[in-house]
mmCIF file as Biopython writes it, N, C-alpha, C and O atoms, coordinates in Angstrom:
data_model
#
loop_
_atom_site.group_PDB
_atom_site.id
_atom_site.type_symbol
_atom_site.label_atom_id
_atom_site.label_alt_id
_atom_site.label_comp_id
_atom_site.label_asym_id
_atom_site.label_entity_id
_atom_site.label_seq_id
_atom_site.pdbx_PDB_ins_code
_atom_site.Cartn_x
_atom_site.Cartn_y
_atom_site.Cartn_z
_atom_site.occupancy
_atom_site.B_iso_or_equiv
_atom_site.auth_seq_id
_atom_site.auth_asym_id
_atom_site.pdbx_PDB_model_num
ATOM 1   N N  . UNK A ? 1  ? 10.103 -16.356 4.929   1.0 0.0 1  A 1 
ATOM 2   C CA . UNK A ? 1  ? 10.875 -16.037 3.749   1.0 0.0 1  A 1 
ATOM 3   C C  . UNK A ? 1  ? 10.282 -16.707 2.517   1.0 0.0 1  A 1 
ATOM 4   O O  . UNK A ? 1  ? 10.246 -16.102 1.446   1.0 0.0 1  A 1 
ATOM 5   N N  . UNK A ? 2  ? 9.821  -17.934 2.650   1.0 0.0 2  A 1 
ATOM 6   C CA . UNK A ? 2  ? 9.311  -18.648 1.475   1.0 0.0 2  A 1 
ATOM 7   C C  . UNK A ? 2  ? 8.125  -17.947 0.842   1.0 0.0 2  A 1 
ATOM 8   O O  . UNK A ? 2  ? 8.033  -17.876 -0.384  1.0 0.0 2  A 1 
ATOM 9   N N  . UNK A ? 3  ? 7.232  -17.438 1.639   1.0 0.0 3  A 1 
ATOM 10  C CA . UNK A ? 3  ? 6.053  -16.778 1.079   1.0 0.0 3  A 1 
ATOM 11  C C  . UNK A ? 3  ? 6.315  -15.302 0.829   1.0 0.0 3  A 1 
ATOM 12  O O  . UNK A ? 3  ? 6.150  -14.824 -0.294  1.0 0.0 3  A 1 
ATOM 13  N N  . UNK A ? 4  ? 6.722  -14.575 1.862   1.0 0.0 4  A 1 
ATOM 14  C CA . UNK A ? 4  ? 6.878  -13.128 1.720   1.0 0.0 4  A 1 
ATOM 15  C C  . UNK A ? 4  ? 7.952  -12.744 0.719   1.0 0.0 4  A 1 
ATOM 16  O O  . UNK A ? 4  ? 7.687  -11.960 -0.192  1.0 0.0 4  A 1 
ATOM 17  N N  . UNK A ? 5  ? 9.158  -13.276 0.865   1.0 0.0 5  A 1 
ATOM 18  C CA . UNK A ? 5  ? 10.246 -12.875 -0.019  1.0 0.0 5  A 1 
ATOM 19  C C  . UNK A ? 5  ? 10.257 -13.658 -1.321  1.0 0.0 5  A 1 
ATOM 20  O O  . UNK A ? 5  ? 10.153 -13.071 -2.398  1.0 0.0 5  A 1 
ATOM 21  N N  . UNK A ? 6  ? 10.385 -14.985 -1.232  1.0 0.0 6  A 1 
ATOM 22  C CA . UNK A ? 6  ? 10.506 -15.780 -2.457  1.0 0.0 6  A 1 
ATOM 23  C C  . UNK A ? 6  ? 9.237  -15.724 -3.308  1.0 0.0 6  A 1 
ATOM 24  O O  . UNK A ? 6  ? 9.318  -15.799 -4.534  1.0 0.0 6  A 1 
ATOM 25  N N  . UNK A ? 7  ? 8.086  -15.594 -2.688  1.0 0.0 7  A 1 
ATOM 26  C CA . UNK A ? 7  ? 6.844  -15.426 -3.455  1.0 0.0 7  A 1 
ATOM 27  C C  . UNK A ? 7  ? 6.893  -14.162 -4.301  1.0 0.0 7  A 1 
ATOM 28  O O  . UNK A ? 7  ? 6.453  -14.162 -5.451  1.0 0.0 7  A 1 
ATOM 29  N N  . UNK A ? 8  ? 7.428  -13.088 -3.734  1.0 0.0 8  A 1 
ATOM 30  C CA . UNK A ? 8  ? 7.581  -11.828 -4.462  1.0 0.0 8  A 1 
ATOM 31  C C  . UNK A ? 8  ? 8.598  -11.969 -5.592  1.0 0.0 8  A 1 
ATOM 32  O O  . UNK A ? 8  ? 8.359  -11.511 -6.709  1.0 0.0 8  A 1 
ATOM 33  N N  . UNK A ? 9  ? 9.722  -12.599 -5.300  1.0 0.0 9  A 1 
ATOM 34  C CA . UNK A ? 9  ? 10.774 -12.773 -6.304  1.0 0.0 9  A 1 
ATOM 35  C C  . UNK A ? 9  ? 10.277 -13.616 -7.474  1.0 0.0 9  A 1 
ATOM 36  O O  . UNK A ? 9  ? 10.444 -13.225 -8.629  1.0 0.0 9  A 1 
ATOM 37  N N  . UNK A ? 10 ? 9.674  -14.755 -7.194  1.0 0.0 10 A 1 
ATOM 38  C CA . UNK A ? 10 ? 9.222  -15.634 -8.277  1.0 0.0 10 A 1 
ATOM 39  C C  . UNK A ? 10 ? 8.106  -14.999 -9.103  1.0 0.0 10 A 1 
ATOM 40  O O  . UNK A ? 10 ? 8.079  -15.149 -10.325 1.0 0.0 10 A 1 
ATOM 41  N N  . UNK A ? 11 ? 7.205  -14.306 -8.459  1.0 0.0 11 A 1 
ATOM 42  C CA . UNK A ? 11 ? 6.122  -13.635 -9.192  1.0 0.0 11 A 1 
ATOM 43  C C  . UNK A ? 11 ? 6.702  -12.592 -10.152 1.0 0.0 11 A 1 
ATOM 44  O O  . UNK A ? 11 ? 6.306  -12.523 -11.316 1.0 0.0 11 A 1 
ATOM 45  N N  . UNK A ? 12 ? 7.626  -11.796 -9.662  1.0 0.0 12 A 1 
ATOM 46  C CA . UNK A ? 12 ? 8.264  -10.784 -10.514 1.0 0.0 12 A 1 
ATOM 47  C C  . UNK A ? 12 ? 9.078  -11.432 -11.629 1.0 0.0 12 A 1 
ATOM 48  O O  . UNK A ? 12 ? 9.071  -10.958 -12.765 1.0 0.0 12 A 1 
ATOM 49  N N  . UNK A ? 13 ? 9.771  -12.504 -11.306 1.0 0.0 13 A 1 
ATOM 50  C CA . UNK A ? 13 ? 10.602 -13.193 -12.296 1.0 0.0 13 A 1 
ATOM 51  C C  . UNK A ? 13 ? 9.769  -13.672 -13.479 1.0 0.0 13 A 1 
ATOM 52  O O  . UNK A ? 13 ? 10.159 -13.488 -14.632 1.0 0.0 13 A 1 
ATOM 53  N N  . UNK A ? 14 ? 8.635  -14.278 -13.199 1.0 0.0 14 A 1 
ATOM 54  C CA . UNK A ? 14 ? 7.826  -14.833 -14.275 1.0 0.0 14 A 1 
ATOM 55  C C  . UNK A ? 14 ? 7.053  -13.768 -15.052 1.0 0.0 14 A 1 
ATOM 56  O O  . UNK A ? 14 ? 6.611  -14.022 -16.173 1.0 0.0 14 A 1 
ATOM 57  N N  . UNK A ? 15 ? 6.887  -12.591 -14.474 1.0 0.0 15 A 1 
ATOM 58  C CA . UNK A ? 15 ? 6.205  -11.499 -15.166 1.0 0.0 15 A 1 
ATOM 59  C C  . UNK A ? 15 ? 7.187  -10.547 -15.851 1.0 0.0 15 A 1 
ATOM 60  O O  . UNK A ? 15 ? 6.773  -9.675  -16.616 1.0 0.0 15 A 1 
ATOM 61  N N  . UNK A ? 16 ? 8.486  -10.708 -15.582 1.0 0.0 16 A 1 
ATOM 62  C CA . UNK A ? 16 ? 9.486  -9.728  -15.991 1.0 0.0 16 A 1 
ATOM 63  C C  . UNK A ? 16 ? 9.472  -9.414  -17.482 1.0 0.0 16 A 1 
ATOM 64  O O  . UNK A ? 16 ? 9.481  -8.238  -17.847 1.0 0.0 16 A 1 
ATOM 65  N N  . UNK A ? 17 ? 9.451  -10.393 -18.340 1.0 0.0 17 A 1 
ATOM 66  C CA . UNK A ? 17 ? 9.480  -10.126 -19.785 1.0 0.0 17 A 1 
ATOM 67  C C  . UNK A ? 17 ? 8.285  -9.298  -20.220 1.0 0.0 17 A 1 
ATOM 68  O O  . UNK A ? 17 ? 8.439  -8.354  -20.994 1.0 0.0 17 A 1 
ATOM 69  N N  . UNK A ? 18 ? 7.107  -9.631  -19.742 1.0 0.0 18 A 1 
ATOM 70  C CA . UNK A ? 18 ? 5.909  -8.871  -20.102 1.0 0.0 18 A 1 
ATOM 71  C C  . UNK A ? 18 ? 5.960  -7.453  -19.548 1.0 0.0 18 A 1 
ATOM 72  O O  . UNK A ? 18 ? 5.528  -6.509  -20.210 1.0 0.0 18 A 1 
ATOM 73  N N  . UNK A ? 19 ? 6.479  -7.303  -18.357 1.0 0.0 19 A 1 
ATOM 74  C CA . UNK A ? 19 ? 6.595  -5.970  -17.753 1.0 0.0 19 A 1 
ATOM 75  C C  . UNK A ? 19 ? 7.560  -5.106  -18.553 1.0 0.0 19 A 1 
ATOM 76  O O  . UNK A ? 19 ? 7.283  -3.932  -18.800 1.0 0.0 19 A 1 
ATOM 77  N N  . UNK A ? 20 ? 8.677  -5.670  -18.955 1.0 0.0 20 A 1 
ATOM 78  C CA . UNK A ? 20 ? 9.660  -4.919  -19.740 1.0 0.0 20 A 1 
ATOM 79  C C  . UNK A ? 20 ? 9.093  -4.558  -21.108 1.0 0.0 20 A 1 
ATOM 80  O O  . UNK A ? 20 ? 9.232  -3.419  -21.555 1.0 0.0 20 A 1 
ATOM 81  N N  . UNK A ? 21 ? 8.462  -5.508  -21.770 1.0 0.0 21 A 1 
ATOM 82  C CA . UNK A ? 21 ? 7.897  -5.257  -23.099 1.0 0.0 21 A 1 
ATOM 83  C C  . UNK A ? 21 ? 6.839  -4.172  -23.078 1.0 0.0 21 A 1 
ATOM 84  O O  . UNK A ? 21 ? 6.772  -3.355  -23.995 1.0 0.0 21 A 1 
ATOM 85  N N  . UNK A ? 22 ? 6.013  -4.154  -22.044 1.0 0.0 22 A 1 
ATOM 86  C CA . UNK A ? 22 ? 4.924  -3.174  -21.957 1.0 0.0 22 A 1 
ATOM 87  C C  . UNK A ? 22 ? 5.332  -1.898  -21.225 1.0 0.0 22 A 1 
ATOM 88  O O  . UNK A ? 22 ? 4.528  -0.979  -21.073 1.0 0.0 22 A 1 
ATOM 89  N N  . UNK A ? 23 ? 6.596  -1.848  -20.769 1.0 0.0 23 A 1 
ATOM 90  C CA . UNK A ? 23 ? 7.079  -0.733  -19.958 1.0 0.0 23 A 1 
ATOM 91  C C  . UNK A ? 23 ? 6.165  -0.515  -18.752 1.0 0.0 23 A 1 
ATOM 92  O O  . UNK A ? 23 ? 5.802  0.608   -18.403 1.0 0.0 23 A 1 
ATOM 93  N N  . UNK A ? 24 ? 5.816  -1.626  -18.142 1.0 0.0 24 A 1 
ATOM 94  C CA . UNK A ? 24 ? 4.920  -1.621  -16.996 1.0 0.0 24 A 1 
ATOM 95  C C  . UNK A ? 24 ? 5.647  -1.452  -15.682 1.0 0.0 24 A 1 
ATOM 96  O O  . UNK A ? 24 ? 6.778  -0.969  -15.637 1.0 0.0 24 A 1 
ATOM 97  N N  . UNK A ? 25 ? 4.979  -1.856  -14.603 1.0 0.0 25 A 1 
ATOM 98  C CA . UNK A ? 25 ? 5.507  -1.671  -13.255 1.0 0.0 25 A 1 
ATOM 99  C C  . UNK A ? 25 ? 5.463  -2.963  -12.460 1.0 0.0 25 A 1 
ATOM 100 O O  . UNK A ? 25 ? 4.577  -3.798  -12.643 1.0 0.0 25 A 1 
ATOM 101 N N  . UNK A ? 26 ? 6.429  -3.109  -11.581 1.0 0.0 26 A 1 
ATOM 102 C CA . UNK A ? 26 ? 6.435  -4.159  -10.574 1.0 0.0 26 A 1 
ATOM 103 C C  . UNK A ? 26 ? 6.293  -3.445  -9.237  1.0 0.0 26 A 1 
ATOM 104 O O  . UNK A ? 26 ? 7.071  -2.543  -8.926  1.0 0.0 26 A 1 
ATOM 105 N N  . UNK A ? 27 ? 5.310  -3.841  -8.456  1.0 0.0 27 A 1 
ATOM 106 C CA . UNK A ? 27 ? 5.046  -3.190  -7.179  1.0 0.0 27 A 1 
ATOM 107 C C  . UNK A ? 27 ? 5.283  -4.192  -6.061  1.0 0.0 27 A 1 
ATOM 108 O O  . UNK A ? 27 ? 4.674  -5.262  -6.030  1.0 0.0 27 A 1 
ATOM 109 N N  . UNK A ? 28 ? 6.168  -3.836  -5.150  1.0 0.0 28 A 1 
ATOM 110 C CA . UNK A ? 28 ? 6.459  -4.680  -3.990  1.0 0.0 28 A 1 
ATOM 111 C C  . UNK A ? 28 ? 5.694  -4.176  -2.786  1.0 0.0 28 A 1 
ATOM 112 O O  . UNK A ? 28 ? 5.632  -2.971  -2.538  1.0 0.0 28 A 1 
ATOM 113 N N  . UNK A ? 29 ? 5.115  -5.093  -2.041  1.0 0.0 29 A 1 
ATOM 114 C CA . UNK A ? 29 ? 4.354  -4.720  -0.847  1.0 0.0 29 A 1 
ATOM 115 C C  . UNK A ? 29 ? 5.140  -5.163  0.379   1.0 0.0 29 A 1 
ATOM 116 O O  . UNK A ? 29 ? 5.487  -6.334  0.529   1.0 0.0 29 A 1 
ATOM 117 N N  . UNK A ? 30 ? 5.407  -4.211  1.239   1.0 0.0 30 A 1 
ATOM 118 C CA . UNK A ? 30 ? 6.108  -4.505  2.475   1.0 0.0 30 A 1 
ATOM 119 C C  . UNK A ? 30 ? 5.249  -4.015  3.628   1.0 0.0 30 A 1 
ATOM 120 O O  . UNK A ? 30 ? 4.026  -3.952  3.511   1.0 0.0 30 A 1 
ATOM 121 N N  . UNK A ? 31 ? 5.873  -3.673  4.727   1.0 0.0 31 A 1 
ATOM 122 C CA . UNK A ? 31 ? 5.143  -3.130  5.869   1.0 0.0 31 A 1 
ATOM 123 C C  . UNK A ? 31 ? 6.111  -2.324  6.713   1.0 0.0 31 A 1 
ATOM 124 O O  . UNK A ? 31 ? 7.301  -2.262  6.406   1.0 0.0 31 A 1 
ATOM 125 N N  . UNK A ? 32 ? 5.618  -1.715  7.758   1.0 0.0 32 A 1 
ATOM 126 C CA . UNK A ? 32 ? 6.481  -0.966  8.664   1.0 0.0 32 A 1 
ATOM 127 C C  . UNK A ? 32 ? 7.559  -1.878  9.237   1.0 0.0 32 A 1 
ATOM 128 O O  . UNK A ? 32 ? 8.652  -1.417  9.567   1.0 0.0 32 A 1 
ATOM 129 N N  . UNK A ? 33 ? 7.260  -3.154  9.354   1.0 0.0 33 A 1 
ATOM 130 C CA . UNK A ? 33 ? 8.234  -4.114  9.876   1.0 0.0 33 A 1 
ATOM 131 C C  . UNK A ? 33 ? 9.433  -4.268  8.943   1.0 0.0 33 A 1 
ATOM 132 O O  . UNK A ? 33 ? 10.469 -4.786  9.358   1.0 0.0 33 A 1 
ATOM 133 N N  . UNK A ? 34 ? 9.312  -3.832  7.699   1.0 0.0 34 A 1 
ATOM 134 C CA . UNK A ? 34 ? 10.428 -3.862  6.772   1.0 0.0 34 A 1 
ATOM 135 C C  . UNK A ? 34 ? 11.330 -2.655  6.885   1.0 0.0 34 A 1 
ATOM 136 O O  . UNK A ? 34 ? 12.404 -2.618  6.284   1.0 0.0 34 A 1 
ATOM 137 N N  . UNK A ? 35 ? 10.909 -1.684  7.640   1.0 0.0 35 A 1 
ATOM 138 C CA . UNK A ? 35 ? 11.703 -0.472  7.831   1.0 0.0 35 A 1 
ATOM 139 C C  . UNK A ? 35 ? 12.334 -0.401  9.215   1.0 0.0 35 A 1 
ATOM 140 O O  . UNK A ? 35 ? 13.317 0.310   9.423   1.0 0.0 35 A 1 
ATOM 141 N N  . UNK A ? 36 ? 11.768 -1.134  10.146  1.0 0.0 36 A 1 
ATOM 142 C CA . UNK A ? 36 ? 12.339 -1.206  11.487  1.0 0.0 36 A 1 
ATOM 143 C C  . UNK A ? 36 ? 12.030 -2.573  12.067  1.0 0.0 36 A 1 
ATOM 144 O O  . UNK A ? 36 ? 10.902 -3.057  11.975  1.0 0.0 36 A 1 
ATOM 145 N N  . UNK A ? 37 ? 13.026 -3.184  12.658  1.0 0.0 37 A 1 
ATOM 146 C CA . UNK A ? 37 ? 12.817 -4.500  13.259  1.0 0.0 37 A 1 
ATOM 147 C C  . UNK A ? 37 ? 11.881 -4.395  14.454  1.0 0.0 37 A 1 
ATOM 148 O O  . UNK A ? 37 ? 12.082 -3.552  15.328  1.0 0.0 37 A 1 
ATOM 149 N N  . UNK A ? 38 ? 10.883 -5.225  14.498  1.0 0.0 38 A 1 
ATOM 150 C CA . UNK A ? 38 ? 9.920  -5.203  15.597  1.0 0.0 38 A 1 
ATOM 151 C C  . UNK A ? 38 ? 10.090 -6.447  16.458  1.0 0.0 38 A 1 
ATOM 152 O O  . UNK A ? 38 ? 10.301 -7.539  15.930  1.0 0.0 38 A 1 
ATOM 153 N N  . UNK A ? 39 ? 10.001 -6.300  17.759  1.0 0.0 39 A 1 
ATOM 154 C CA . UNK A ? 39 ? 10.196 -7.445  18.653  1.0 0.0 39 A 1 
ATOM 155 C C  . UNK A ? 39 ? 9.096  -8.484  18.487  1.0 0.0 39 A 1 
ATOM 156 O O  . UNK A ? 39 ? 7.927  -8.155  18.280  1.0 0.0 39 A 1 
ATOM 157 N N  . UNK A ? 40 ? 9.492  -9.721  18.580  1.0 0.0 40 A 1 
ATOM 158 C CA . UNK A ? 40 ? 8.537  -10.824 18.522  1.0 0.0 40 A 1 
ATOM 159 C C  . UNK A ? 40 ? 8.198  -11.301 17.123  1.0 0.0 40 A 1 
ATOM 160 O O  . UNK A ? 40 ? 7.565  -12.345 16.962  1.0 0.0 40 A 1 
ATOM 161 N N  . UNK A ? 41 ? 8.608  -10.554 16.113  1.0 0.0 41 A 1 
ATOM 162 C CA . UNK A ? 41 ? 8.311  -10.955 14.725  1.0 0.0 41 A 1 
ATOM 163 C C  . UNK A ? 41 ? 9.558  -10.808 13.857  1.0 0.0 41 A 1 
ATOM 164 O O  . UNK A ? 41 ? 9.500  -10.268 12.752  1.0 0.0 41 A 1 
ATOM 165 N N  . UNK A ? 42 ? 10.671 -11.290 14.369  1.0 0.0 42 A 1 
ATOM 166 C CA . UNK A ? 42 ? 11.940 -11.112 13.661  1.0 0.0 42 A 1 
ATOM 167 C C  . UNK A ? 42 ? 11.954 -11.789 12.294  1.0 0.0 42 A 1 
ATOM 168 O O  . UNK A ? 42 ? 12.536 -11.253 11.351  1.0 0.0 42 A 1 
ATOM 169 N N  . UNK A ? 43 ? 11.328 -12.949 12.172  1.0 0.0 43 A 1 
ATOM 170 C CA . UNK A ? 43 ? 11.275 -13.626 10.870  1.0 0.0 43 A 1 
ATOM 171 C C  . UNK A ? 43 ? 10.482 -12.821 9.856   1.0 0.0 43 A 1 
ATOM 172 O O  . UNK A ? 43 ? 10.897 -12.675 8.707   1.0 0.0 43 A 1 
ATOM 173 N N  . UNK A ? 44 ? 9.342  -12.303 10.282  1.0 0.0 44 A 1 
ATOM 174 C CA . UNK A ? 44 ? 8.508  -11.471 9.412   1.0 0.0 44 A 1 
ATOM 175 C C  . UNK A ? 44 ? 9.249  -10.200 9.023   1.0 0.0 44 A 1 
ATOM 176 O O  . UNK A ? 44 ? 9.278  -9.827  7.850   1.0 0.0 44 A 1 
ATOM 177 N N  . UNK A ? 45 ? 9.852  -9.531  10.013  1.0 0.0 45 A 1 
ATOM 178 C CA . UNK A ? 45 ? 10.605 -8.306  9.730   1.0 0.0 45 A 1 
ATOM 179 C C  . UNK A ? 45 ? 11.734 -8.580  8.745   1.0 0.0 45 A 1 
ATOM 180 O O  . UNK A ? 45 ? 11.963 -7.788  7.830   1.0 0.0 45 A 1 
ATOM 181 N N  . UNK A ? 46 ? 12.433 -9.681  8.922   1.0 0.0 46 A 1 
ATOM 182 C CA . UNK A ? 46 ? 13.538 -10.036 8.025   1.0 0.0 46 A 1 
ATOM 183 C C  . UNK A ? 46 ? 13.056 -10.219 6.599   1.0 0.0 46 A 1 
ATOM 184 O O  . UNK A ? 46 ? 13.710 -9.768  5.659   1.0 0.0 46 A 1 
ATOM 185 N N  . UNK A ? 47 ? 11.923 -10.873 6.431   1.0 0.0 47 A 1 
ATOM 186 C CA . UNK A ? 47 ? 11.410 -11.098 5.076   1.0 0.0 47 A 1 
ATOM 187 C C  . UNK A ? 47 ? 10.988 -9.796  4.420   1.0 0.0 47 A 1 
ATOM 188 O O  . UNK A ? 47 ? 11.154 -9.632  3.211   1.0 0.0 47 A 1 
ATOM 189 N N  . UNK A ? 48 ? 10.449 -8.874  5.192   1.0 0.0 48 A 1 
ATOM 190 C CA . UNK A ? 48 ? 10.040 -7.582  4.640   1.0 0.0 48 A 1 
ATOM 191 C C  . UNK A ? 48 ? 11.247 -6.690  4.349   1.0 0.0 48 A 1 
ATOM 192 O O  . UNK A ? 48 ? 11.243 -5.965  3.354   1.0 0.0 48 A 1 
ATOM 193 N N  . UNK A ? 49 ? 12.285 -6.728  5.201   1.0 0.0 49 A 1 
ATOM 194 C CA . UNK A ? 49 ? 13.540 -6.044  4.902   1.0 0.0 49 A 1 
ATOM 195 C C  . UNK A ? 49 ? 14.102 -6.566  3.585   1.0 0.0 49 A 1 
ATOM 196 O O  . UNK A ? 49 ? 14.568 -5.786  2.754   1.0 0.0 49 A 1 
ATOM 197 N N  . UNK A ? 50 ? 14.058 -7.881  3.391   1.0 0.0 50 A 1 
ATOM 198 C CA . UNK A ? 50 ? 14.592 -8.499  2.181   1.0 0.0 50 A 1 
ATOM 199 C C  . UNK A ? 50 ? 13.836 -8.024  0.940   1.0 0.0 50 A 1 
ATOM 200 O O  . UNK A ? 50 ? 14.453 -7.774  -0.096  1.0 0.0 50 A 1 
ATOM 201 N N  . UNK A ? 51 ? 12.531 -7.897  1.028   1.0 0.0 51 A 1 
ATOM 202 C CA . UNK A ? 51 ? 11.740 -7.411  -0.110  1.0 0.0 51 A 1 
ATOM 203 C C  . UNK A ? 51 ? 12.170 -6.000  -0.481  1.0 0.0 51 A 1 
ATOM 204 O O  . UNK A ? 51 ? 12.384 -5.699  -1.656  1.0 0.0 51 A 1 
ATOM 205 N N  . UNK A ? 52 ? 12.295 -5.139  0.517   1.0 0.0 52 A 1 
ATOM 206 C CA . UNK A ? 52 ? 12.682 -3.756  0.245   1.0 0.0 52 A 1 
ATOM 207 C C  . UNK A ? 52 ? 14.062 -3.697  -0.416  1.0 0.0 52 A 1 
ATOM 208 O O  . UNK A ? 52 ? 14.246 -2.980  -1.400  1.0 0.0 52 A 1 
ATOM 209 N N  . UNK A ? 53 ? 15.020 -4.438  0.110   1.0 0.0 53 A 1 
ATOM 210 C CA . UNK A ? 53 ? 16.365 -4.447  -0.464  1.0 0.0 53 A 1 
ATOM 211 C C  . UNK A ? 53 ? 16.392 -4.989  -1.873  1.0 0.0 53 A 1 
ATOM 212 O O  . UNK A ? 53 ? 17.073 -4.443  -2.741  1.0 0.0 53 A 1 
ATOM 213 N N  . UNK A ? 54 ? 15.657 -6.060  -2.108  1.0 0.0 54 A 1 
ATOM 214 C CA . UNK A ? 54 ? 15.636 -6.662  -3.438  1.0 0.0 54 A 1 
ATOM 215 C C  . UNK A ? 54 ? 14.960 -5.731  -4.452  1.0 0.0 54 A 1 
ATOM 216 O O  . UNK A ? 54 ? 15.423 -5.600  -5.585  1.0 0.0 54 A 1 
ATOM 217 N N  . UNK A ? 55 ? 13.873 -5.093  -4.041  1.0 0.0 55 A 1 
ATOM 218 C CA . UNK A ? 55 ? 13.184 -4.170  -4.944  1.0 0.0 55 A 1 
ATOM 219 C C  . UNK A ? 55 ? 14.065 -2.976  -5.294  1.0 0.0 55 A 1 
ATOM 220 O O  . UNK A ? 55 ? 14.050 -2.511  -6.433  1.0 0.0 55 A 1 
ATOM 221 N N  . UNK A ? 56 ? 14.831 -2.477  -4.326  1.0 0.0 56 A 1 
ATOM 222 C CA . UNK A ? 56 ? 15.749 -1.377  -4.622  1.0 0.0 56 A 1 
ATOM 223 C C  . UNK A ? 56 ? 16.816 -1.808  -5.626  1.0 0.0 56 A 1 
ATOM 224 O O  . UNK A ? 56 ? 17.143 -1.049  -6.539  1.0 0.0 56 A 1 
ATOM 225 N N  . UNK A ? 57 ? 17.358 -3.005  -5.471  1.0 0.0 57 A 1 
ATOM 226 C CA . UNK A ? 57 ? 18.347 -3.514  -6.413  1.0 0.0 57 A 1 
ATOM 227 C C  . UNK A ? 57 ? 17.726 -3.737  -7.791  1.0 0.0 57 A 1 
ATOM 228 O O  . UNK A ? 57 ? 18.333 -3.401  -8.808  1.0 0.0 57 A 1 
ATOM 229 N N  . UNK A ? 58 ? 16.530 -4.297  -7.826  1.0 0.0 58 A 1 
ATOM 230 C CA . UNK A ? 58 ? 15.842 -4.543  -9.095  1.0 0.0 58 A 1 
ATOM 231 C C  . UNK A ? 58 ? 15.545 -3.233  -9.817  1.0 0.0 58 A 1 
ATOM 232 O O  . UNK A ? 58 ? 15.693 -3.152  -11.036 1.0 0.0 58 A 1 
ATOM 233 N N  . UNK A ? 59 ? 15.132 -2.217  -9.082  1.0 0.0 59 A 1 
ATOM 234 C CA . UNK A ? 59 ? 14.864 -0.903  -9.676  1.0 0.0 59 A 1 
ATOM 235 C C  . UNK A ? 59 ? 16.114 -0.395  -10.403 1.0 0.0 59 A 1 
ATOM 236 O O  . UNK A ? 59 ? 16.022 0.113   -11.521 1.0 0.0 59 A 1 
ATOM 237 N N  . UNK A ? 60 ? 17.265 -0.533  -9.774  1.0 0.0 60 A 1 
ATOM 238 C CA . UNK A ? 60 ? 18.520 -0.091  -10.381 1.0 0.0 60 A 1 
ATOM 239 C C  . UNK A ? 60 ? 18.857 -0.915  -11.626 1.0 0.0 60 A 1 
ATOM 240 O O  . UNK A ? 60 ? 19.308 -0.367  -12.632 1.0 0.0 60 A 1 
ATOM 241 N N  . UNK A ? 61 ? 18.639 -2.212  -11.558 1.0 0.0 61 A 1 
ATOM 242 C CA . UNK A ? 61 ? 18.942 -3.086  -12.697 1.0 0.0 61 A 1 
ATOM 243 C C  . UNK A ? 61 ? 18.059 -2.786  -13.900 1.0 0.0 61 A 1 
ATOM 244 O O  . UNK A ? 61 ? 18.494 -2.958  -15.039 1.0 0.0 61 A 1 
ATOM 245 N N  . UNK A ? 62 ? 16.833 -2.343  -13.671 1.0 0.0 62 A 1 
ATOM 246 C CA . UNK A ? 62 ? 15.892 -2.135  -14.764 1.0 0.0 62 A 1 
ATOM 247 C C  . UNK A ? 62 ? 15.792 -0.677  -15.212 1.0 0.0 62 A 1 
ATOM 248 O O  . UNK A ? 62 ? 14.909 -0.342  -16.002 1.0 0.0 62 A 1 
ATOM 249 N N  . UNK A ? 63 ? 16.667 0.185   -14.731 1.0 0.0 63 A 1 
ATOM 250 C CA . UNK A ? 63 ? 16.573 1.615   -15.033 1.0 0.0 63 A 1 
ATOM 251 C C  . UNK A ? 63 ? 16.516 1.926   -16.528 1.0 0.0 63 A 1 
ATOM 252 O O  . UNK A ? 63 ? 15.717 2.768   -16.938 1.0 0.0 63 A 1 
ATOM 253 N N  . UNK A ? 64 ? 17.308 1.297   -17.327 1.0 0.0 64 A 1 
ATOM 254 C CA . UNK A ? 64 ? 17.426 1.667   -18.734 1.0 0.0 64 A 1 
ATOM 255 C C  . UNK A ? 64 ? 16.387 1.107   -19.673 1.0 0.0 64 A 1 
ATOM 256 O O  . UNK A ? 64 ? 16.408 1.441   -20.858 1.0 0.0 64 A 1 
ATOM 257 N N  . UNK A ? 65 ? 15.470 0.263   -19.203 1.0 0.0 65 A 1 
ATOM 258 C CA . UNK A ? 65 ? 14.579 -0.405  -20.156 1.0 0.0 65 A 1 
ATOM 259 C C  . UNK A ? 65 ? 13.118 0.011   -20.056 1.0 0.0 65 A 1 
ATOM 260 O O  . UNK A ? 65 ? 12.266 -0.608  -20.693 1.0 0.0 65 A 1 
ATOM 261 N N  . UNK A ? 66 ? 12.809 1.026   -19.287 1.0 0.0 66 A 1 
ATOM 262 C CA . UNK A ? 66 ? 11.438 1.549   -19.241 1.0 0.0 66 A 1 
ATOM 263 C C  . UNK A ? 66 ? 10.530 0.913   -18.224 1.0 0.0 66 A 1 
ATOM 264 O O  . UNK A ? 66 ? 9.436  1.424   -17.984 1.0 0.0 66 A 1 
ATOM 265 N N  . UNK A ? 67 ? 10.936 -0.185  -17.613 1.0 0.0 67 A 1 
ATOM 266 C CA . UNK A ? 67 ? 10.111 -0.809  -16.581 1.0 0.0 67 A 1 
ATOM 267 C C  . UNK A ? 67 ? 10.276 -0.022  -15.283 1.0 0.0 67 A 1 
ATOM 268 O O  . UNK A ? 67 ? 11.347 0.523   -15.013 1.0 0.0 67 A 1 
ATOM 269 N N  . UNK A ? 68 ? 9.235  0.032   -14.499 1.0 0.0 68 A 1 
ATOM 270 C CA . UNK A ? 68 ? 9.248  0.762   -13.237 1.0 0.0 68 A 1 
ATOM 271 C C  . UNK A ? 68 ? 9.126  -0.214  -12.077 1.0 0.0 68 A 1 
ATOM 272 O O  . UNK A ? 68 ? 8.366  -1.179  -12.152 1.0 0.0 68 A 1 
ATOM 273 N N  . UNK A ? 69 ? 9.867  0.032   -11.013 1.0 0.0 69 A 1 
ATOM 274 C CA . UNK A ? 69 ? 9.790  -0.801  -9.812  1.0 0.0 69 A 1 
ATOM 275 C C  . UNK A ? 69 ? 9.461  0.103   -8.645  1.0 0.0 69 A 1 
ATOM 276 O O  . UNK A ? 69 ? 10.175 1.067   -8.370  1.0 0.0 69 A 1 
ATOM 277 N N  . UNK A ? 70 ? 8.386  -0.210  -7.969  1.0 0.0 70 A 1 
ATOM 278 C CA . UNK A ? 70 ? 7.948  0.597   -6.826  1.0 0.0 70 A 1 
ATOM 279 C C  . UNK A ? 70 ? 7.875  -0.256  -5.593  1.0 0.0 70 A 1 
ATOM 280 O O  . UNK A ? 70 ? 7.525  0.238   -4.521  1.0 0.0 70 A 1 
#
């Protein structure tokens, strides 16, 4: 979680003002493990599920200001 999820959150947080001003994009990278839980890597799958959920919420929050979240 510290690297996969929080690393993504903090990186986006510190770039957010510039992304909004330039009407740029924030791109989240996940994996198949973020779409279906895989045996033996539950921690990894959880962190990737969290990225997908957070990016979907962020996309909704930023809808009106021209920034794109993928």
